[in-house]
DSSP file (Angstrom, degrees, kcal/mol; ACC not computed):
  #  RESIDUE AA STRUCTURE BP1 BP2  ACC     N-H-->O    O-->H-N    N-H-->O    O-->H-N    TCO  KAPPA ALPHA  PHI   PSI    X-CA   Y-CA   Z-CA
    1    1 A M              0   0    0      0, 0.0     2,-0.5     0, 0.0     0, 0.0   0.000 360.0 360.0 360.0  76.7  135.3 -155.5  -73.4
    2    2 A R        +     0   0    0      1,-0.1     3,-0.1     5,-0.0     4,-0.0  -0.903 360.0 155.7-124.9 106.2  139.0 -154.7  -73.9
    3    3 A S    >>  -     0   0    0     -2,-0.5     4,-0.6     1,-0.4     3,-0.6  -0.304  55.4-114.4-120.7  47.4  141.4 -157.5  -74.5
    4    4 A G  H 3> S-     0   0    0      1,-0.2     4,-1.3     2,-0.2    -1,-0.4  -0.184  74.6 -12.8  65.0-141.2  144.0 -155.5  -76.3
    5    5 A K  H 3> S+     0   0    0      1,-0.2     4,-3.0     2,-0.2     5,-0.3   0.875 125.7  67.9 -68.7 -35.7  145.0 -155.9  -80.0
    6    6 A A  H <> S+     0   0    0     -3,-0.6     4,-2.4     1,-0.2    -1,-0.2   0.909 103.7  40.5 -49.0 -52.5  143.1 -159.2  -80.3
    7    7 A S  H  X S+     0   0    0     -4,-0.6     4,-3.1    -3,-0.2     5,-0.2   0.906 114.7  53.4 -62.7 -42.3  139.7 -157.8  -80.0
    8    8 A C  H  X S+     0   0    0     -4,-1.3     4,-2.5     2,-0.2     5,-0.2   0.945 112.5  44.1 -54.4 -48.1  140.6 -154.8  -82.2
    9    9 A T  H  X S+     0   0    0     -4,-3.0     4,-3.0     2,-0.2    -1,-0.2   0.933 112.6  51.9 -67.9 -42.0  141.8 -157.0  -84.9
   10   10 A L  H  X S+     0   0    0     -4,-2.4     4,-2.1    -5,-0.3    -2,-0.2   0.889 110.9  49.1 -62.6 -42.9  138.7 -159.3  -84.5
   11   11 A E  H  X S+     0   0    0     -4,-3.1     4,-2.5     2,-0.2    -1,-0.2   0.920 111.8  48.4 -59.5 -47.1  136.4 -156.2  -84.8
   12   12 A T  H  X S+     0   0    0     -4,-2.5     4,-3.0    -5,-0.2     5,-0.2   0.933 110.0  52.0 -62.8 -44.8  138.3 -155.1  -87.9
   13   13 A V  H  X S+     0   0    0     -4,-3.0     4,-2.5     1,-0.2    -1,-0.2   0.926 110.6  47.1 -61.5 -39.2  138.1 -158.5  -89.5
   14   14 A W  H  X S+     0   0    0     -4,-2.1     4,-2.6     2,-0.2    -1,-0.2   0.922 113.8  49.7 -69.8 -36.8  134.3 -158.7  -88.9
   15   15 A E  H  X S+     0   0    0     -4,-2.5     4,-2.4     1,-0.2    -2,-0.2   0.921 111.7  46.4 -61.1 -45.0  133.9 -155.2  -90.3
   16   16 A D  H  X S+     0   0    0     -4,-3.0     4,-2.7     2,-0.2    -1,-0.2   0.883 110.9  53.6 -60.4 -43.2  135.9 -156.0  -93.3
   17   17 A K  H  X S+     0   0    0     -4,-2.5     4,-2.7    -5,-0.2     5,-0.2   0.922 109.4  49.2 -62.2 -43.5  133.9 -159.3  -93.8
   18   18 A H  H  X S+     0   0    0     -4,-2.6     4,-2.5     1,-0.2    -2,-0.2   0.963 112.0  47.2 -64.3 -49.7  130.7 -157.4  -93.7
   19   19 A K  H  X S+     0   0    0     -4,-2.4     4,-2.4     1,-0.2    -1,-0.2   0.863 112.1  50.4 -53.6 -42.3  131.9 -154.9  -96.2
   20   20 A Y  H  X S+     0   0    0     -4,-2.7     4,-2.8     2,-0.2    -1,-0.2   0.921 110.3  49.2 -63.3 -46.0  133.2 -157.6  -98.4
   21   21 A E  H  X S+     0   0    0     -4,-2.7     4,-2.5     1,-0.2    -2,-0.2   0.915 111.3  51.1 -66.6 -37.7  129.8 -159.5  -98.3
   22   22 A E  H  X S+     0   0    0     -4,-2.5     4,-1.9    -5,-0.2    -1,-0.2   0.943 111.6  45.5 -62.1 -48.3  128.0 -156.3  -99.1
   23   23 A A  H  X S+     0   0    0     -4,-2.4     4,-2.6     1,-0.2    -1,-0.2   0.891 112.6  51.9 -61.4 -39.2  130.2 -155.5 -102.2
   24   24 A E  H  X S+     0   0    0     -4,-2.8     4,-2.5     1,-0.2     5,-0.2   0.916 109.3  49.9 -67.4 -42.8  129.9 -159.1 -103.3
   25   25 A R  H  X S+     0   0    0     -4,-2.5     4,-1.7     1,-0.2    -1,-0.2   0.887 111.9  47.4 -60.2 -39.2  126.1 -159.0 -103.1
   26   26 A R  H  X S+     0   0    0     -4,-1.9     4,-1.5     2,-0.2    -2,-0.2   0.933 110.5  53.2 -65.4 -45.6  126.0 -155.7 -105.1
   27   27 A F  H  X S+     0   0    0     -4,-2.6     4,-0.7     1,-0.3     3,-0.4   0.932 112.5  43.7 -62.9 -42.2  128.4 -157.2 -107.7
   28   28 A Y  H  < S+     0   0    0     -4,-2.5     3,-0.5     1,-0.2    -1,-0.3   0.825 108.0  58.6 -74.6 -23.5  126.1 -160.3 -108.2
   29   29 A E  H  < S+     0   0    0     -4,-1.7    -1,-0.2     1,-0.2    -2,-0.2   0.817 102.5  55.2 -69.5 -26.4  123.0 -158.3 -108.3
   30   30 A H  H  <        0   0    0     -4,-1.5    -1,-0.2    -3,-0.4    -2,-0.2   0.753 360.0 360.0 -72.8 -25.2  124.4 -156.4 -111.2
   31   31 A E     <        0   0    0     -4,-0.7    -1,-0.2    -3,-0.5    -2,-0.1   0.524 360.0 360.0 -67.6 360.0  124.9 -159.5 -113.2
């Protein structure tokens, strides 16, 4: 599954989204 930069960017975005959601969850759990 290799469609150049587009897929790489998409994967990065999804990874960042996951990390961001994890951080957000931890942040709210501390409240």
